[in-house]
N, C-alpha and C positions, 0 to 999 in steps of 0.2 A: 456524565453518560456513563452509565456500565460499559455500553457498546464500543466505545472509545478506548476503556480498561482492558476490554478483552482483545481488540484488535493489537494494542499497544503490547501487551503483553505476550502473543503472537507472535510477533514480526522480533521482538528482543528475544525469546528463545529459539524461532526458527529460522530467520532469514538476516536480521539487521535492524539496529534502532529505527524506529521511523523517522524521518525528516518532518515530516508533515503529513498529517491525514487531511483530505481536501473534500472528502464529498461522503456522507454515508446516506442512505435512500432505504426506506421500506418498501418491499416489494412482494407481492402477494399473487401464487400462481395455482389455480386448482384446489381451494382450501389450505393451500401450504403459505406459511409467511417465511419469509426469509429476507434478509438485509446484505445491501450493496456496500461496501467502502471502497475508497479509491486512496491508495495512500503511496507518497512519494520515500523513496530510501536513498541514501547516498550510498552508491554500490564500489565497495573495492576501496573503501576511504584510504587505507595506506598505501596501495600501492600507486594511484595517484600522487598522492604525497611524494612519494619514493620519486619518481619520475617528473614531478612539477609539471604535471598535466593538471588541467582542469578536471574537477570531479565531474563524477558520471550520476544523474537520478535516473531511476526506475520507477516507473510507474506501475503499481501492483492494483489490480483488483481482487478483492477478499469475499467469501462467500460465507455467510452466518447463519445457522437455523435458528427459529423461533426461541430455543432455550440459550441463545448466543454462543455455539460451539463455532467454530471455523469447519464448514463442508470443503470449503476448495480453495484456490489462488493461482493468480497466475500473473507474471509480469507481464504488460502489454506494452510499454514503448519503456526507451531509454534514449536520454538526450545528455547532451553536457550541461551541467548547471548555469552556464553564463549564456546558453540559447533561450530563446523566448519560450514561457510556457506552451506548452500546445492545448489547444481546446479538445475535451473528451467529452461523448456522451453517454 
């Protein structure tokens, strides 16, 4: 899927390599089409290894327009990798 490649490229270039893309949904608002993706990223991997702490996983929400260009993103949660995964809507 082309959208997965676009999201992966964006994260590799600007944030950190994605650990897992867990959701992609098409949304339509007032004649505008956009995509919403949820992406998990291992945060500060080197820092966590150095101090022998559990890795942190950030959950990011990413929006793409109809041309599959990223129009916005934000980290919506942060958890230890060993914690149970959260349910997000």
